[in-house]
Backbone as a ProteinNet text record, in pm:
[ID]
protein_1_A
[PRIMARY]
XXXXXXXXXXXXXXXXXXXXXXXXXXXXXXXXXXXXXXXXXXXXXXXXXXXXXXXXXXXXXXXXXXXXXXXXXXXXXXXXXXXXXXXXXXXXXXXXXXXXXXXXXXXXXXXXXXXXXXXXXXXXXXXXXXXXXXXXXXXXXXXXXXXXXXXXXXXXXXXXXXXXXXXXXXXXXXXXXXXXXXXXXXXXXXXXXXXXXXXXXXXXXXXXXXXXXXXXXXXXXXXXXXX
[TERTIARY]
82.2	0	85.7	195.9	280.9	342.5	374.9	434.5	336.4	208.3	106.7	93.3	101.7	93.5	212.6	331	451.6	439.4	393.9	379	277	166.6	62.5	116	195.2	252.1	348.4	429.1	524.5	450	348	272.3	196.3	143.6	69.1	160.1	280.3	376.8	416.4	438.2	473.4	359.4	236.7	120.4	98.5	133.5	120	211.7	336.7	431.8	388.4	342.1	296.3	181.7	92.3	-19.4	26.6	128.2	182.6	251.5	320.3	383.5	276.3	169.1	60.7	-3.2	-21.5	-76.2	18.8	148.3	248.9	248.7	239	239.2	108.5	-0.1	-129	-126.3	-59.3	-52.7	22.6	122.2	202.1	156.3	63.8	18.5	123.5	215.7	322.9	275.2	296.4	254.3	371.2	344	451	413.4	505.7	488.1	590.9	554	639.2	653	767.5	788.8	845.5	775.3	811.2	831	943.8	971.5	1069.5	1090.5	1197.2	1329.7	1444.3	1573.3	1589.4	1643.5	1675.2	1562.1	1447.7	1334.8	1357	1448.8	1482.3	1431.3	1407	1357	1453.5	1581.1	1679.2	1693.8	1699.8	1707.2	1584	1469.9	1343.7	1351.9	1402.5	1411.9	1516.8	1622.3	1722.4	1660.6	1561.9	1496.2	1387.1	1301.4	1186.4	1223.6	1334	1376.2	1393.4	1475.6	1490.9	1359.8	1274.5	1145	1056.4	1057.6	980.5	1034.5	1163.7	1225.4	1180.7	1170.6	1124.7	978.9	904.1	764.7	754.3	869.5	875.9	825.7	843.6	806.7	927.2	909.3	1015	1002.1	1109.3	1099.4	1226.7	1212.7	1327.1	1310.1	1420.3	1419.5	1478.5	1406.7	1456.6	1478.4	1603.5	1633.4	1684	1630.2	1665.5	1753.5	1853.1	1941.2	1989.3	2022.6	2068.9	2202.5	2300.4	2435	2503.2	2476.8	2553.7	2480	2551.1	2491.1	2497.9	2503.7	2520.6	2404.5	2281.6	2166.5	2170.2	2201	2208.9	2320.6	2431.4	2542.4	2500.2	2419.6	2370.4	2279.1	2194.9	2107.3	2188.6	2288.6	2369.9	2445.5	2486.5	2556.2	2467.8	2336.9	2240.9	2191.9	2253.3	2216.3	2069.3	2020.2	1885.7	1893.3	1805.1	1809	1776	1865.9	1849.6	1897.6	1828.5	1869.3	1881.5	1993.7	2016.4	1979.4	1900.4	1870.6	1935.1	2016.9	2072.3	2004.2	1943.1	1864.5	1942	2070	2143.7	2079.5	2043	1974.8	1822.9	1774.9	1630.9	1579.4	1462.6	1410.2	1313.6	1299.8	1207.8	1240.5	1184	1189.6	1061.9	1075.9	955.7	931	819.5	780	881.1	941.2	1040	1159	1203.8	1316.7	1279.5	1155.4	1110.3	1106.1	1057.3	1050.2	1189	1287.7	1424.8	1480.8	1450.4	1505.8	1450.9	1329.4	1267.7	1306.7	1375.7	1417.6	1511	1478.7	1560.1	1510.6	1414.2	1356.6	1243.8	1246.9	1140.8	1023.9	930.3	819.7	726.7	726.7	644.3	690.5	816	872.4	892.9	836.3	854.4	719.5	708.1	583.7	570	684.4	680.8	795.5	762.9	863.6	853.8	965.9	971.1	1048.8	984.3	1051.6	1082.4	1209.6	1252.3	1284.8	1191	1204.3	1310	1348	1441.3	1379.6	1461.8	1411.9	1350.8	1217.9	1145.7	997.3	926.4	784.6	691.8	748.7	664.2	655.8	763.4	760.1	722.7	777.7	740.8	592	527.2	383	302.4	357.3	286.9	301.9	412.7	444.4	403.8	309.9	267.5	377.6	418.5	519.3	462.3	328.8	265.9	246.6	265.9	258.1	114.4	101.4	-28	-56.5	48.5	28.8	147.8	118.9	219.6	219.4	337.3	348.6	412.2	338.3	390.4	471.7	598.6	691.5	750.8	731.8	790.1	842.8	916.8	974.8	950.6	965.5	944.2	1055	1162	1268.7	1233.2	1118.3	1070.6	954.2	896	782.3	654.2	570.6	442.4	342.9	379.6	290.3	318.8	401.9	432.8	306.9	208.6	87.7	17.7	18.2	-44.8	33.4	165.2	250	255.3	238.5	248.6	126.6	7.9	-115.3	-131.4	-76.1	-94.5	-42.9	74.1	132.5	39	-14.3	-100.3	-237.2	-279.2	-404.8	-391.7	-273.3	-251.1	-206.7	-168	-108.8	-213.5	-171.7	-256.3	-214.2	-93.4	-39.8	51	44.7	138.6	219.6	350.9	440	508.6	492.4	561.8	677.3	798.7	918.6	984	1073.8	1153.2	1066.3	964.1	880.4	956.8	1071.4	1154.8	1213.4	1209.4	1263.2	1157.7	1033.8	926.2	954.4	1022.6	1049.6	1164.9	1233	1347.3	1320.7	1220.9	1198.2	1063.9	1051.9	928.2	837.4	778.4	692.4	557.9	452.9	318.5	253.3	259.4	209.8	59.5	-15	-160.1	-196.7	-123.4	-145.7	-117.8	-10.5	27.1	-79.2	-120.4	-221	-353.5	-390.7	-514.3	-508.8	-395.2	-379.3	-388.1	-327.4	-334.1	-479.1	-551	-690.5	-778.7	-747.1	-825.3	-805.2	-685.3	-654.1	-707.2	-690.9	-731.3	-779	-907.1	-962.5	-948.6	-930.4	-917.5	-774.6	-679.7	-538.2	-497	-442.9	-391.8	-260.5	-241.3	-122.3	-49.8	79.5	162.4	270.2	293.5	399.5	509.1	630.7	738.1	868.9	956.8	1092.6	1188.3	1280.1	1380.9	1481	1494.4	1590.2	1539.8	1412	1356.3	1278.4	1239.8	1160.3	1010.8	970.7	828.1	754.8	644.3	557.3	600.3	722.7	771.5	692.9	655.3	575.4	440.1	386	258.7	269	383	402.7	412.8	490.7	507.4	372.3	291.9	158.8	72.5	81	1.9	42.6	171.9	217.8	192.4	207.6	178.5	31	-56.5	-199.8	-230.6	-165.1	-185.8	-141.9	-29	22.3	-74.3	-119.5	-211	-342.8	-392.1	-517.5	-504.3	-388.6	-369.6	-360.2	-290.5	-277.8	-413.2	-495.2	-629.2	-713.9	-704.3	-778.1	-731.9	-601.4	-546.4	-601.9	-609	-661.7	-807.7	-881.5	-1022.7	-1044.4	-955.8	-966.5	-927.3	-825.3	-771.9	-860.4	-955.3	-1042.8	-1145.1
-120.8	0	125.9	126	244	277.1	171.7	196.8	266.9	230.4	293.7	441.4	472.6	612.2	690.8	633.4	700	728.4	630	649.1	757.4	756.5	856.3	996	1011.6	1141.7	1190.5	1098.4	1134.1	1180.5	1106.3	1142.3	1272.6	1293.8	1417.1	1538.6	1527.9	1638.4	1666.6	1560	1574.5	1639.4	1594.1	1646	1794	1837.6	1979	2064.4	2019.3	2091.7	2084.2	1965.5	1947.5	2042.6	2060.9	2152.2	2295.1	2335.9	2471.6	2489.3	2384	2389.6	2402.6	2325.6	2329	2467.5	2530.4	2666.6	2764.6	2746.7	2834.1	2822.2	2699.8	2676.3	2723.7	2715.9	2762.5	2913	2985.6	3131.4	3173.6	3096.5	3132	3059	2962.4	2884.7	2787	2750.1	2656.2	2513	2431.5	2291.8	2204.5	2103.8	2015	1869.1	1794.2	1650.4	1576.1	1456.8	1372.5	1238.2	1216.4	1095.1	986.2	873.3	764.2	635.9	570.3	443.3	361.9	238.9	158.4	201	164.4	200.8	141.2	221.4	170.2	174.1	231.6	236.3	338.5	432.7	528.5	669.5	708.1	843.2	951.1	932.4	1035.6	1047.2	935.2	937.8	1005.3	978.4	1039.7	1191.9	1239.8	1384.1	1448.1	1373.5	1424.5	1450	1369.6	1384.3	1490.4	1488.2	1579.8	1719.7	1733.4	1865.7	1964.4	1931.9	2022.7	2043.8	1941	1954.9	2055	2051.6	2148.2	2288.9	2299.7	2430.7	2490.2	2402.9	2450	2496.4	2443.5	2485.3	2610.2	2669.5	2790.3	2766.1	2642.6	2608.8	2632.2	2716.4	2740.4	2636.3	2562.7	2453.3	2437.2	2364.4	2323	2175.2	2101.9	1959.5	1939.9	1871.2	1834	1683.5	1642	1500.1	1440.3	1324.6	1260.3	1138.5	1126	1009.8	988.7	865.7	839.2	906.4	888.3	936.6	1017.5	986.3	1051.3	1170.7	1243.2	1353.2	1323.3	1196	1156	1203.8	1193.2	1235.9	1386.5	1462.6	1608.4	1647.3	1574.6	1602.8	1580.7	1478.9	1451.9	1565	1616.2	1727.7	1854.2	1875.1	1995.8	2001.4	1885.5	1880.4	1931.6	1913.4	1961.3	2102.7	2162	2297.2	2303.3	2194	2191.8	2234.7	2322.2	2369.5	2256.5	2228.4	2111.2	2138.1	2077.1	2077.9	1932.7	1897.3	1760	1746.8	1645.5	1609.5	1475.2	1468.6	1341	1302	1184.7	1142.3	1051.2	1021.2	924.7	788.9	727.5	598.6	612.5	737.2	760.1	708	643.7	576.6	662.3	790.9	876.9	1023.1	1110.4	1254.1	1292.8	1369.5	1414.2	1562.2	1613.6	1751	1852.5	1821.9	1913.1	1932.9	1826.1	1835.5	1915.6	1897.9	1975.4	2124.4	2155.8	2295.7	2359.1	2285.5	2336	2351.8	2257.4	2260.3	2376.5	2421.9	2530.8	2668.8	2670.2	2797.3	2870	2993.6	3071	3065	2977	2967	3068.6	3144.2	3241.2	3166.1	3122.7	3042.2	3122.4	3254.3	3335.6	3323.6	3287.7	3272.5	3124.8	3036.1	2891.7	2826.5	2767.3	2701.1	2562.2	2495.7	2353.2	2314.6	2236.4	2172.4	2022.1	1962.5	1818.5	1752.1	1667.4	1592.4	1452.3	1419.1	1283	1213.8	1136.5	1078.9	969.1	930.3	819.2	691.6	606.7	482.6	389.9	387	308.9	317.6	208.4	208.6	211.5	208	197.9	331	371.3	491.1	619.5	647.6	772.4	783.6	668.5	670.3	714.8	692.9	728.8	875.6	936.9	1071.5	1178.4	1261.3	1376.7	1482.5	1538.4	1644.5	1776.9	1783.1	1904.8	1907.1	1791.6	1783.8	1793	1835.6	1831.1	1691.3	1619.6	1485.6	1395.9	1276	1170.6	1101.5	1060.2	985.6	850.5	744.2	608.6	574.7	545.8	527.8	387.4	305.5	171.6	141.3	32.4	-1	-146.9	-175.9	-312.3	-407.2	-351.6	-436.7	-491.8	-448.1	-495.7	-592	-638.1	-728.1	-655.4	-718.5	-659.4	-660.2	-729.3	-736.6	-627	-529	-420.8	-350.9	-321.5	-256.7	-340.4	-472.7	-559.9	-561.4	-555	-561.6	-428.5	-319.5	-186.2	-101.6	-144.3	-77	66.1	99.4	234.3	339.4	316.9	413.2	439.1	332.6	347.9	404.8	380.6	436.8	587.4	630.7	770.6	856.7	793.2	867	921.8	1023.9	1085.2	1041.2	986.7	941.3	821.9	724	611.4	613.8	600.9	598.4	462.4	393.6	266.4	294.7	288	323.6	199.7	225	122.2	27.9	83.8	-1.5	-53.1	6.8	-44.2	-181.6	-221.5	-351.8	-462.4	-430.9	-529.5	-658.3	-645.9	-765.4	-848.7	-795	-866.2	-919.1	-864.2	-900.9	-970.5	-1041.7	-1113.3	-1022.8	-925.2	-827.9	-826.6	-865.4	-870.4	-732.9	-653	-515.7	-510.6	-597.6	-599.3	-634	-727.7	-768.2	-651.5	-579	-464.3	-354.8	-320.9	-216.5	-256.8	-383	-432.5	-417	-449.6	-438.2	-292.3	-203	-60.4	-12.4	-51.7	-10.8	-66.2	-187.3	-246.6	-171.8	-118.7	-44.4	97.8	161.1	301.4	320.8	305.6	308.7	445	550.4	684.1	726.1	636.1	671	673	785	795.9	718.7	643.4	561	604.3	630.7	663.7	557.9	515.9	419.7	494.6	491.4	573.8	496.1	555.6	503.6	621.4	627.5	733.9	712	589.4	557.2	601.7	572.5	605.7	736.4	784.2	905.8	880.8	755.2	722.6	769.2	838.2	876.7	998.5	1046.8	1159.2	1287.2	1303.7	1420.4	1419.4	1299.5	1286.6	1332.1	1301.8	1347.3	1498.6	1557.3	1702.8	1770.1	1715.9	1771.1	1764.7	1651.8	1634.6	1735.8	1749.4	1836.6	1983.7	2021.2	2159.6	2190.5	2095.6	2112.8	2126.6	2044.3	2051	2185.9	2235.3	2365.4	2476.7	2476	2580.4	2576.3	2456.3	2444	2502	2477	2530.8	2682.5	2736.7	2881.8	2946.3	2876.3	2927.3	2930.8	2824.7	2820.9	2931.8	2956.3	3062.4	3198.1	3224.7	3352.8	3367.4	3256.2	3260	3292.4	3239.6	3263.6	3406.2	3459.1	3591.1	3706	3678.2	3785.3	3829
0	0	0	74.6	81.9	-53.4	-132.6	-262.6	-355.6	-347.2	-430.1	-394.9	-267.7	-224.5	-276.9	-268.8	-317.3	-465.4	-541.3	-685.9	-715.2	-642.3	-663	-636.3	-530.7	-497.7	-605.6	-657.8	-763.3	-888.4	-928.5	-1047.7	-1028.3	-908.5	-880.8	-890.9	-835.2	-842.1	-987	-1062.2	-1203.5	-1281.3	-1256.1	-1328.4	-1300.5	-1180.4	-1145.7	-1233.3	-1249.3	-1334.3	-1479.9	-1521.8	-1660.1	-1692	-1595.9	-1615.8	-1636.2	-1561.5	-1575.3	-1710.8	-1756.3	-1889	-1996.6	-1982.8	-2081.6	-2088	-1972.6	-1969	-2037.8	-2013.6	-2072.8	-2225.6	-2274.3	-2419	-2482.6	-2407.1	-2458.9	-2483	-2396.3	-2408.1	-2533.9	-2573.9	-2691.4	-2816.7	-2801.7	-2917.2	-2966.1	-2878.9	-2914.2	-2896.6	-2997.2	-2995.1	-2949.4	-2866	-2819.8	-2840.9	-2899	-2915.8	-2832.3	-2788.4	-2705	-2775.9	-2840.5	-2919.6	-2829.4	-2823.4	-2731.6	-2810.3	-2786.4	-2854.2	-2771.7	-2811.2	-2753.4	-2816.8	-2757.4	-2816.5	-2956	-3046.4	-3179.7	-3280.3	-3242.7	-3336.3	-3448	-3424.4	-3529.3	-3507.5	-3381.7	-3353.6	-3402.4	-3373	-3409	-3560.5	-3628.9	-3775.7	-3834.1	-3773.9	-3816	-3803.5	-3690.4	-3669.6	-3760.3	-3791.4	-3885.3	-4022.4	-4057.6	-4187.7	-4185.5	-4081.9	-4082.3	-4034.7	-3960.5	-3914.9	-4029.5	-4129.6	-4243.8	-4320.1	-4323.5	-4390.8	-4318.2	-4185.8	-4107.1	-4127.7	-4138.5	-4159.7	-4293.9	-4395.7	-4527	-4522.8	-4425.4	-4406.8	-4318.5	-4286.1	-4203.6	-4060.5	-4011.6	-3875.1	-3784.5	-3683.8	-3585.4	-3474.5	-3446.4	-3350	-3269	-3159.5	-3079.4	-3047.2	-3047.5	-3015.9	-2876.6	-2791.3	-2658.7	-2661.9	-2661.1	-2676.3	-2544.8	-2509.8	-2383.8	-2403.3	-2316.9	-2318.4	-2174.8	-2143.1	-2007.1	-1978.3	-2068.2	-2037.3	-2148.5	-2275.6	-2382.3	-2442.1	-2527	-2602.7	-2752.6	-2787.6	-2927.4	-3015.3	-2964.4	-3044.6	-3069.5	-2965.4	-2980	-3077.1	-3072.6	-3163.6	-3308.6	-3331.6	-3467.2	-3515.6	-3426.5	-3461.9	-3488.1	-3404.2	-3414.2	-3547.2	-3597.5	-3726.5	-3839.4	-3822.6	-3922.7	-3890.7	-3786.7	-3741.9	-3699.7	-3639.8	-3585	-3438.8	-3393	-3253.2	-3157.2	-3065	-2979.5	-2837.8	-2741.6	-2601.2	-2557.1	-2495.6	-2449.1	-2302.4	-2271.1	-2132.9	-2103.9	-2000	-1954.6	-1824.3	-1823.4	-1707.4	-1612.9	-1645.4	-1563.5	-1579.4	-1469.8	-1478.2	-1488.2	-1498.8	-1511.4	-1644.4	-1640.7	-1759.7	-1839.4	-1804.5	-1876.1	-1848.2	-1929.8	-1905.2	-1831.3	-1724	-1653.2	-1683	-1632.3	-1660.3	-1606.3	-1491.1	-1434.1	-1525.7	-1589.9	-1682.7	-1807.1	-1852.9	-1968.6	-1934.2	-1815.8	-1773.6	-1772.8	-1720.5	-1718.2	-1858.9	-1947	-2082	-2164.5	-2131	-2205.9	-2153.2	-2041.6	-1983.8	-2081.3	-2110.8	-2203.8	-2346.9	-2375.7	-2509.9	-2524.3	-2630.7	-2657.1	-2722	-2639.9	-2690.2	-2780.4	-2768.1	-2856.2	-3000.8	-3018.9	-3153.4	-3188.7	-3108.4	-3128.9	-3159.2	-3277	-3317.6	-3257.6	-3237.7	-3204.6	-3111.9	-3009.5	-2923.9	-2948.6	-2986.7	-3012.3	-2899.9	-2824	-2718.1	-2770.3	-2775.9	-2810.4	-2678.3	-2629.5	-2496.6	-2492.9	-2372.2	-2351.7	-2409.2	-2469.8	-2527.9	-2424	-2419.4	-2318.6	-2352.6	-2348.3	-2383.3	-2261.9	-2140.7	-2021.2	-1947.3	-1881.4	-1796.5	-1871.4	-1989.8	-2057.5	-2089.2	-2106.4	-2135.5	-2014	-1895	-1771.3	-1734.5	-1774.7	-1728.1	-1829.4	-1789.9	-1867.8	-1858.2	-1971.6	-1968.2	-2019.4	-2030.5	-2078.8	-2229.1	-2293.1	-2438.8	-2489.5	-2614.4	-2681.7	-2733.4	-2769	-2825	-2796.8	-2748.9	-2744.8	-2881.1	-2925.2	-3050.4	-3019.9	-3047.8	-3031.4	-3155.2	-3134.5	-3246	-3236.7	-3337.9	-3339.3	-3478	-3491.2	-3620.9	-3656	-3784.8	-3832.7	-3788.3	-3730.4	-3677.1	-3539.8	-3487.7	-3358.1	-3379.4	-3272.2	-3281.9	-3317.2	-3398.6	-3436.6	-3320.9	-3212.9	-3096.8	-2993.9	-3028	-2934.1	-2880.8	-2965.6	-2912	-2805.1	-2820.5	-2721.5	-2590.9	-2601.1	-2482.3	-2406.6	-2478	-2416.2	-2454.1	-2414.9	-2459.5	-2411.6	-2293.2	-2240.9	-2337.9	-2395	-2487.3	-2605.2	-2662.2	-2779.1	-2741.4	-2618.5	-2571	-2547.7	-2503.2	-2468.3	-2586.6	-2696.3	-2808.1	-2905.1	-2978.8	-3080.8	-3220.3	-3229.5	-3357.6	-3333.4	-3422.9	-3419.8	-3549	-3535	-3650.6	-3655.9	-3767.4	-3789.6	-3884.6	-3833.8	-3908.5	-3971.8	-4065.5	-4133	-4216	-4283.2	-4368.5	-4489.5	-4519.3	-4629	-4596.6	-4467.8	-4427.4	-4427.4	-4460.8	-4450.3	-4528.5	-4641.1	-4721.7	-4665.8	-4564.8	-4507	-4366.4	-4297.8	-4157.8	-4141.1	-4031.1	-3999.4	-3916.9	-3984	-3917.3	-3988	-3916.1	-3973.2	-3958.1	-4063.5	-4058.3	-4032.7	-4097	-4078.4	-3934.4	-3876	-3737.1	-3643.1	-3668.7	-3585.7	-3593.5	-3714.8	-3734.3	-3669.2	-3683.2	-3621.6	-3469.9	-3410.7	-3265.3	-3220.5	-3297.3	-3263.9	-3269	-3373.4	-3388.3	-3277.3	-3231.1	-3122.1	-2990.8	-2972.6	-2849.7	-2856	-2972.7	-2989.2	-3133.2	-3153	-3288.8	-3355.9	-3276.4	-3333.1	-3361.4	-3336.4	-3350.5	-3497.7	-3542.1	-3678	-3687.6	-3796	-3814.5	-3941.5	-3928.7	-4043.9	-4061.4	-4184.1	-4214.8	-4287.7	-4230.4	-4284.2	-4300.4	-4377.3	-4391.5	-4397.3	-4302.6	-4303.6	-4416.2	-4461	-4567.3	-4704	-4733	-4864.3	-4864.6	-4746.4	-4737.4	-4740.7	-4756.2	-4762.5	-4636.4	-4655.1	-4544.5	-4465	-4485	-4404.8	-4433.7	-4560	-4596.2	-4527	-4505.6	-4436	-4292	-4227.8	-4090.2	-4084.8	-4174.9	-4176.8	-4199.7	-4289.9	-4317.2	-4191.1	-4118.1	-3996.7	-3890.3	-3867.5	-3759.6	-3791.7	-3918.9	-3958.7	-3934.8	-3965.8	-3942.9	-3794	-3711.3	-3566.2	-3509.7	-3557.6	-3511.7	-3549.3	-3672.2	-3718.9	-3642.8	-3615.1	-3540.3	-3399.7	-3335.6	-3200.3	-3203.5	-3301.9	-3311.2	-3341.3	-3419.8	-3449.5	-3323.1	-3242.1	-3116.2	-3022.7	-3020.2	-2934	-2974.7	-3105.7	-3152.4	-3113.6	-3120.8	-3086	-2939.5	-2852.8	-2708.1	-2674.1	-2741.9	-2707.7	-2755.8	-2843.2	-2894.3	-2790.3
[MASK]
+++++++++++++++++++++++++++++++++++++++++++++++++++++++++++++++++++++++++++++++++++++++++++++++++++++++++++++++++++++++++++++++++++++++++++++++++++++++++++++++++++++++++++++++++++++++++++++++++++++++++++++++++++++++++++++++++++

């Protein structure tokens, strides 16, 4: 019983900070996504590809990338001159709202359309912790098991978008795409699913179109409230 109380207190404290972040982003009309996947699914490669595409769409953004110990992901973004902040969690298995608040300090959110959180590679803890995002994105690849949605349903239940990466490998790996999509639909029938390949570029334009639409919708809502 004591462990349940401790967990509840931790989540409550986190949710309080997340709520303040959400209010802050609402005032500026800044949209935030929280990309969650297991290690090696290809989040960083994905951002290396879509970052320049977002820039061509005149979207101002910052990437907050999480890793336990290294800054390798941030270094990859920096080589492409993409704006990035590195969070090192040590042995922590997720980014919490407090870390996001610290990472955004000094960022002019009035001039920022989008905050992209690349969470620590983990399908369990990041799904539980609200960081003030507008949308969680469940990110998996064909190099993993097609039963991931069944094994980690909370992530797919909480997400607004699911991205299946590395579809160029479908002819080489034992990944049942129809089975995976069916499982996602059974968990969250309203979840939009995109199939992409960072290698060939397939589906990346669809993601950029989706995120640009989400940003514009939030800014439209903000204008409606401020009138």
